[in-house]
Structure formats: structure tokens, C-alpha cells
N, C-alpha and C positions, 0 to 999 in steps of 0.2 A: 559447577557441574550440575547442580540442581536446576539452575535456570536453563542450561543447555538442554537438559532432559525434558523440561516442560516445553521448550520450543520444538524439540523433535516430536514429542507427542502431539503438539498442536498441528504441526505440518501434516501428520498422518491423517488428521481430520479435515484440515483446510483443503488439501488437494482434491479429495473426491467431491467436496462441496462445489468447487469451481469447475472441475473437469466434467462433472455430470449434470451441471445446471442446465435446464431447458433454455434459459435465456441466452446462453453463450452462442447459440446458433441463430439468434434473431438480430435484426437491425435495431440498435438503440435509438436511431433517429426516427421519430414517429411522425413528425411534421417538419417543414423547413425551419431549421434553426432550433428545433425542440428536441432535446436529448432526454430519454427516459431511463434513469439508472435502474439496475436490477436490485431493488430493495429486499426482495426475498432472500437472495444470496447473502446480502449484508447482515440480515437478521440471524441467519444460520451461523455465519462466521463469528458474530458477536456472542453467540451462545457457547462457543468453544472454550474461551478462557473461564467462563463460569462453570462449565462442566469439569474442567481440569483444576478448578480452585487455584488459578494462576494469579499471583499477585501482580500488581502493576510493575514492580521492579523486575519481574521475570521477562518483561518485554512482550509477552503474549497478547495482552489486551490491545496494545498499539499495533502489533503485527496483524491482528484481524483487520484493521483499517487498511494497512499496506496491501494485504492480499486482495481486498475488495477493489481498491483503486487500480491496482495492476490488472485485475480481471476486467474492469470496465474499459481500460485502454485497449486491451486485446479485443474485447467485444466490439469496440469501435473500429476495428480493422487494422490497428497498428501491428507491425511485425512482432509475433509472439516472443521470439528469442531475444529481441532487442529491448523488451520491456522487463525491467528488473524490479522486484524479485520474479524469477521465472517460475513456471508451474512444476518444476522438478529440480532437484539438486544437480549441480551447484546453482544456487539461486542467482548468482551474479557471475557472468562469464562473457567474454567477447564472442560475438557471433562468428568472427573469423576463426576462432579456435574450434567452435562447433562445426563449421563448414569443413575445416581440415580433417577433423575426426571422422565426420560422416563420409568423407571421400576415401577413406581407407577400406581395406578388406574387412569383412565382418569380424574376424578374429582380432585383428589389430585395433579396430574401432572399439571393441568391447574392452580390450586391455587398456586403451587410453582413457575410456570413460571411467574405468575403475581407479586409475591413477589420479584422475582429476577429482573424483569424488572423495578420495582418501587423502589427497595431498594438499588440499586447500589452495591458498594463494600462491604457493610455490609452483603449482602445476596449472595455474590459470583460473582457478575457481575461488569464490569467496562467498560469505554469507550476507554481506552488506555492501552497499555502494558508497565509497568515500570519494568526494569530489573536491578538488582544490578550487576555492573561491579566490577573491582578490587578495585576502590577507591570511586565510587559514583553511585547513582541511575540514570539510564538513561531511558528516554522514547524512546522506540523503535517502529517504525511505523508498521512494518509487522513482525510477529513472527510465528514460528512453534514450539510448545512446548507441553510437557506432564510431569506430575510429575515423571514418571518412567525414563524418558530420560533427563530431563532438556531441555533448549533451544537447538533446532537443526538448526533453521534458525533465524538470526537476521538481518533485513534489515532496514536501515534508509533512509528516503527520504528528499530531500530539493527542494524547488521551488523558482525560481527567474524570475520575469516577468518585473521588472523595477529597477531603481537605481543600475545599474550594477557596476558602479564605487565605490559605497559606501559599498555594502553588499555582492556582489557575491563572491568575494574572501574569505571574512570572513567565509562564510558557508562551503567552501571547507577546509579551514585551520583548522576550529574547528573539522571537521570530522576526522582528523588524531588522535586527542586526544580521541575522542569518540570510534574510532575503537580499539585503544590500550586498553582502559579501559574495553571494552567488551571481547576482545580476551584473555586477561590475566586471566579472571575468567572462560571463556567458550571456551577453546581452540579447542574443537571438533565441535563447532557450525559453520555453514557456515555464514560468515558475509559479507554483501553486502551494497552498497551505490548507490542510484538512484538519479540523479540530473536532474531537469527540468529547462531548460534555454530557454527563449523565443527567437525566431529567430531575433528579433530586436536588440539583443546584437551585432550581426555581422554587422548590418547597422550602429549602433550608436558608437560602439567601437570595431573595428575589432581586434586591438591588445589585448584588454581585453578578447575577445572571444577565440582567439588563445591560450592565456596564460591559460585560464581556461580549455580548452580541454587538453592541455599539462599536467596541474596539476592533472586533473582527471585520465588521463592515468597513470601517475606515482603513483598515490594513489593506483591503483589496482595492482601495482607491488611490493609493500612493503610487506615484509615477516610477519610483525607483525601488519599489518593494514587489509584492506578488501581483501577477496578472489577475489571479482569481483566488478566492478564499471560500471554503465550504465548512458548514457546521453540521455535524451529525449529533442528534440527541437520542441516545438509547434509553429505553425505560425497561426496567426489569426488577423483580423482587428478589429477596434473599440477602443474606449477609455478604459483605466483602471478605476476601481473604484477610487474615489477621495483620499482615504487613501493611495492607492498605488502610485498615481501620486505625493503625497507629500513625497514619499520616505520611506514608511513604511517598517519596517524590519519584515520578516515573523517569526522571532524568538523573537520578542518583547513580551514575555509572562512571567508570574511568574515562578520561579524555581519550580521543582517538590518537593512536600512535601513528604518525606520518610514515614511519618506516615499514609498517606491516599492515596488511588487510586482515579482516577477520576470517577465521576458518569456517567452512561449511558446517551446518548442524550435524551432529553425530548420526550415523546411519542406525536406524532401529530395526532390528531383525527379530523374528519370532521363530524359534526352532520347531515349535509345535505345529506350525502351519495353520494356526487359527487366527492369524493377524487380521485378515480381511473380515472375518466374522466378528471379531472384537470391535473393529472400527464401525461396522454396520450397526452393531448394538449401541455403541456410543452415540452415533449420529441419530439413532431413533429416539434417544433420550435427551437430546439437547435442551437445556433450559430455554424457556420462552423469552424472547426479546422483541419488543416493539419499538417503533421509531416515532418520535414526536415531531412530525413535520410541521405541525401547527405552531411550534415555538421558533421556527426558522424563517426569517425574512427571505424573500426571493433573491435578494442581492447576494446572499451567502448560502443559497441552496445548492445541493449537489447537482441539480438539473442545470443550473446556470454555470456552475463550476466546470463541468465537463464540456459544455458547449463552448465556453470561452477558451479553455485550455486546448481543445482539439482544433479549434479555429486558428489559434496562434501557431500551432505546429504546422498546419497545412498552408497557412498564409506565408510562413517563413521558409518554405521549401519549394523547389521547382515542381511543376505539375506531374512529372514522372516519378516523384517520390511519394511513398505511402499511397499507392494506387487504390488498394482496397478501401482504405479509410476515406478516400475521396469519393469512391463509388457509393459507399454507404451514406455519407452525408448528402450527396447529390440526389439520392434516390430514397428519401424517407418513406418508411412504411413498407419497403420492399426488402424481403429477407434474402439478400444476395448471398449471405454466408450459407444459408440452407440449400442453395442451388448447387453448391460445390460437391 
């Protein structure tokens, strides 16, 4: 329950960061083939788990990466409601369900939205995307999908801020098997991996950091693994939550139950009507997080990652699919979204 509450608190902060970001209305393609991620939004998102003192096992630190990756895919012009997690609850839901709800009368539509939000997977909504691979069900963090196409983007994220010697390598090694499991069932989907590694790894264990960078680079070169891999290196001061200091593993959680999907995060309500003011105050006091791009080789940079992933999506679909995404890529530097 505590973890769910932390996630609910985090979503209240994540949502305004991405929905009010100036960069969401700009074209991320600045030159032919050159994608410019919105790092300012990423820095703000990474500050949320620090503000909430959310341990790695709460899922909030990794969720910050998920929200940013999904934000960049929408910013690139992919259909907003097909990118999961969505910008509002339920975070995972079929677009066809949304189209059906939106086609009803206002009263009926509101009633259906309420049932979906409260009913979880039984009523079509979920908090996470679970995708069947060749041999097992896998929770995938960021997805682009529709019933008519199947999964088109499958991106897994991992986050490591401490205990580098114990767990950091395990997360990367496990990703090899996860990538093959997904690619064998969904060969046309663009598969990617985003790894967040705190800058203190270079200070505490330079050999481990260099080894991880090399492993991530090679992971993106495998024919049957990920199409692209990205490394994000946040730098911030201050102590970690006590659970992380004790060496908590971010993946210490129960296996996915194939018979059920996760329920949506609990709705957080404030009867005093001061909820927005509290959120604004929290956003104004976000801890400072910077990004060490100098530690990231180009081959595993977010710039290259998004360029490769988006090109895979567009190359694997007919020209009448993802029309806005094609317009943005074909007209770099032109803010077509701002013209709408």
C-alpha cells in the first residue's frame, strides 16, 4: 500500500511536468536524422523521487524514466493514447475502448470513465503493460500498441542508484534474455532498453562503470536483442532512502501473474481543494538533478536511441501510418505541432 501511495503521489507531480512542458509543442527533430531529447523535463522528473524520498523498490525512480520516454515518443508525433503509460489514468488501455467511451453521450461517457478508473483490468484499464514474449509474459515499461498492429514499440527501463557491485550488472545481463523473448514473438516491433545509472558509480567503482558502458554498447549491437540502447547518468546530492542504502534491488518484486493485469494507481483526492497549490509548491522545490552526458558514448546516447527507435517504427509501417510522426521527421526544425 505504501508503494502504491508513493506512485500516486509521484503521478500527481509527473503529470504537470510533462503536460505543461514548453518542449512538448516543439519538433524534436532539429536536423535531418538528429533528434534532440527534452533533457529539462527529464531533470525535473528525476527530481520527483528525491522529493518524495521514494526508495528504488517503490518503483518511483524507474517510473520517472518511463514517463520521460513516453513523453518523448508523444513529442515525436506518435499517437498519444497509443503510447503507454498514458498521460492520465488509466495508464494502460486500448485506444478502441477510449474511442467507444468518447463516442457516448457526456453523461454515459463520464460514468464509463469512472468505472474504468476504479475497476482496473476488469473494466479495460491497467497500471502496467504486460506483453507475452516467445516463452513468458514480460512487463514492458513503455509501449506503443494497437489491436490492429500489435506492439510497435517495446521499451524496457532499469534504474540503479546504489549497490552497483551487487545489482548493476545483473540488470543488464537479464535484459539480454528479455530482449530475445520479446523479439522472437514480435519481430517487427522496435525494441529498446534505457538504463539509468547514477554518476556516483564512476566515483565508487570506475572499473564497474566502464564495464557497464561497454556491456550496454554491445547489447545494442546484437542482432536478436535490442535495436537501440540508451544510458542516462543523473547526478545529484543528498542521501538515498534507507531501503536503497541497505542495498535494495529495484527488481525485488513478485513475478507477474499471467492471469491478471495490475490495477491502476489509486486515485488521490484532496477534500480541502488545495491539491493544486500543494503540487505547485512541491514542483517549485524539486531537488536539483543534472545529467552527465559527458560520460555517455554517442552509440548509447538518448539522441541516437530515439532516432533509431522512431526510424524503426516508421520504416516498419505503411506511409499512411503515424502521419504526424513522419511530418515531424521529414521537416526538422519546423514546429508543426505548434501550428495546430
